[in-house]
C-alpha positions in Angstrom: 30.4 -18.0 -21.8 28.8 -20.6 -19.5 26.0 -18.4 -18.3 25.1 -17.2 -21.8 25.0 -20.8 -23.1 22.9 -22.0 -20.2 20.4 -19.1 -20.8 20.3 -19.8 -24.5 19.7 -23.6 -24.0 17.1 -23.1 -21.2 15.1 -20.5 -23.3 15.2 -22.8 -26.4 13.6 -25.6 -24.3 11.1 -23.2 -22.8 10.0 -22.0 -26.2 9.0 -25.6 -27.1 5.9 -25.0 -25.0 4.8 -22.3 -27.5 4.2 -25.0 -30.1 1.6 -26.4 -27.8 -0.2 -23.0 -27.5 1.3 -22.1 -24.1 2.2 -18.5 -23.5 5.9 -18.4 -22.5 7.6 -15.6 -20.5 11.3 -16.1 -19.6 12.6 -13.9 -16.8 16.4 -13.5 -16.9 17.2 -12.6 -13.3 20.0 -10.3 -12.3 21.5 -9.9 -8.8 18.5 -10.0 -6.5 18.7 -7.7 -3.5 17.6 -9.5 -0.4 19.5 -9.5 2.9 18.1 -12.9 3.7 19.8 -14.7 0.9 21.8 -14.6 -2.3 24.7 -12.5 -3.2 23.9 -9.6 -0.9 23.7 -11.9 2.1 27.2 -13.2 1.3 28.5 -9.6 0.9 27.1 -8.2 4.1 29.4 -9.7 6.7 32.5 -8.2 5.1 30.9 -4.8 4.5 29.5 -4.7 8.1 33.0 -5.3 9.4 34.3 -2.5 7.2 36.5 -4.8 5.1 34.3 -4.8 2.0 35.5 -3.5 -1.3 35.2 -3.4 -5.1 35.9 -6.6 -7.0 38.8 -6.7 -9.6 38.9 -3.0 -10.2 35.2 -2.4 -10.0 34.6 -1.5 -13.6 32.3 -4.3 -14.5 28.5 -3.6 -14.7 26.0 -5.1 -12.3 22.4 -5.5 -13.2 20.4 -5.8 -9.9 16.7 -5.9 -8.8 15.0 -5.5 -5.5 13.3 -8.8 -4.3 9.9 -7.2 -4.2 10.2 -5.9 -7.8 11.3 -9.4 -8.9 8.3 -11.0 -7.3 6.0 -8.3 -8.8 7.5 -9.0 -12.2 6.8 -12.7 -12.0 3.2 -11.9 -10.9 2.9 -9.3 -13.8 4.1 -11.9 -16.3 1.7 -14.5 -15.0 -1.3 -12.2 -15.0 -0.7 -10.1 -18.1 -1.7 -12.1 -21.3 0.3 -9.7 -23.5 3.5 -10.6 -21.7 5.6 -13.0 -23.9 9.2 -13.9 -24.5 12.3 -12.9 -22.6 12.1 -10.3 -19.8 15.2 -9.0 -18.1 14.5 -9.3 -14.4 16.6 -6.3 -13.5 16.1 -2.7 -12.4 16.3 -0.1 -15.2 19.5 1.5 -13.7 22.5 -0.9 -13.6 25.6 0.3 -11.8 29.3 -0.5 -11.9 30.7 -2.7 -9.2 32.6 0.3 -7.9 29.3 2.3 -7.6 27.5 -0.7 -6.0 30.3 -1.0 -3.5 30.2 2.7 -2.6 26.4 2.7 -2.3 26.3 -0.4 -0.2 29.1 0.8 2.1 27.3 4.1 2.5 24.0 2.4 3.3 25.8 0.5 6.1 27.8 3.6 7.2 31.1 1.6 6.7 34.2 2.2 4.7 34.9 0.1 1.6 38.6 0.3 1.1 39.7 -3.3 0.7 39.5 -4.3 -3.0 39.3 -8.0 -3.9 41.6 -8.9 -6.8 40.3 -11.3 -9.5 42.9 -14.0 -8.6 41.7 -14.1 -5.0 38.1 -14.5 -6.1 39.1 -17.4 -8.4 40.9 -19.1 -5.5 37.9 -18.5 -3.1 35.0 -19.2 -5.4 36.5 -21.2 -8.3 34.2 -21.2 -11.4 31.6 -19.1 -9.5 34.1 -16.2 -9.6 33.1 -15.9 -13.3 29.6 -14.9 -12.2 31.0 -12.3 -9.8 33.3 -10.8 -12.4 31.0 -10.9 -15.4 30.0 -7.5 -16.7 26.2 -7.4 -17.2 24.5 -4.1 -18.2 21.1 -5.5 -18.9 18.0 -3.3 -18.8 14.3 -4.3 -18.6 13.1 -2.9 -22.0 10.6 -5.7 -22.7 9.1 -5.6 -19.2 8.8 -1.8 -19.2 7.4 -1.9 -22.7 4.7 -4.3 -21.5 3.7 -1.9 -18.8 5.7 -3.2 -15.8 6.5 -0.4 -13.3 9.3 -0.7 -10.8 9.0 0.3 -7.1 12.8 0.5 -6.8 14.5 1.8 -9.9 17.6 3.3 -8.1 20.1 1.3 -6.1 20.4 3.5 -3.0 16.7 3.4 -2.0 16.5 -0.3 -2.9 19.4 -1.1 -0.6 18.1 1.2 2.1 14.8 -0.7 2.0 16.3 -4.2 2.0 18.7 -3.3 4.9 16.0 -1.5 6.9 15.0 -4.6 8.9 18.5 -6.1 9.2 
């Protein structure tokens, strides 16, 4: 798909630096949890009003990461000479969209009973709807294998922390 091709092409170009003796680490970022921006910021208004819900049946997987863990992973990659190649910038415990929806609604103490059908997402977001509906069950094997440790490996405490100040 488009995202897969984009990632492949970007990584191929980044690897060119290796021929010059440059250490290359490529972090493939999942859904970043930060209430001040990104996907979560766009979801919050509907969920806060109690009209949030799972997307297109909710069976697709979502690989997510807390903003602080992502920043720490970039720092780890820059400072650790043994870090090389692709790293999945995601927490070790992906969830289905249905679980993400339930946990987010619970963190906000709101119901999540209004599902969003795929066709409505396509009308609202066009091609971007592919990103919302893509099933991604990535895990951070390379990062953990290199010694990276997550502060937030479970979704519920990660969302609680992100939403604490908002």
